[in-house]
N, C-alpha and C positions, 0 to 999 in steps of 0.2 A: 288230433284234429286242430287246425288253425282257426282262430276266431277273427282273423284280419278281415276288415271290411273292404269291399271292392269299390274303388272310386272311379271317376271318369278317366283318370290317367291310365288305368289298367285296361281299358277297352281298346282293342286294336283299331287301327285306322280302317281296316276292312269292314269291321262291324259298324263303326260310326258311318262310313260311307253308305253301307246298305241301309242303315236307319234313315239317313237323309233321303235316299232314293225312295224308300217306302213313304215317307212323309210327303215328298213331292208328288208321287203318284196318287196318294190319297187326296191331296189338295186338288189335283186335276179332276179326280172323280167327283169330289164334293161340289166344287164351285164351277166346274166346266172349263173347257179350253179357252172359250172366249172371255171368261172372267179372270183368268190368271193375271196376276200383277207381274209386269216385266219392267226392266230398266227403261226400255223405249217407251212403254206406256206411261210410266211415271214422268219421264222427261216431257212427253207431249202434254200431259195434264198440267205440268208446271208452266209450259209455254202458253197454254190456253188461259191459265189463271193470270199470268203476267199480262197478257193481252186484255183480259177483262178488266184488270185493275187500271191499265193504261186508258182504256175506254172510259172508265168511271172518272178518272182524273181529268180527262179531256172534257167530259160533260160538265163536271164541276167548274172547271176553268171557264167554260163557255157561259155558264149561268152567272158566275161572279162577274165576268166581263160585261154581260148584258145588264146586270143590276147596277154596276158601276157607271155604265154609259147612261142609264136612265135616271141616275141619282140627281136630286135637286142640289145644285151647287151652293145654295144659301145655307149658312150655318144654322143649326137647330138652336132654339133657346130664345 
C-alpha cells in the first residue's frame, strides 16, 4: 500500500472544473443572482467611485477658490 499524499497537481482538470462549478452555483444560491459580483459590475462601481472623487475634488476646488477670492489682501501681523 502506497503512503504517497495526493496534492493539487494530481487532481484532474475535470474534477477541478466541477468543483469550480459547484462553488459558483453555491455562491449564486447564497448571495442571490442580483448580488453576484461581475466584471461589468466591478467596472461600473469603479466608474461611479471615480465620478464621486471628481465631484469631491471639484467641490473642494470651488471652496478654495471662494475662500481665496474673499481673502483680505493685507498681510497678517
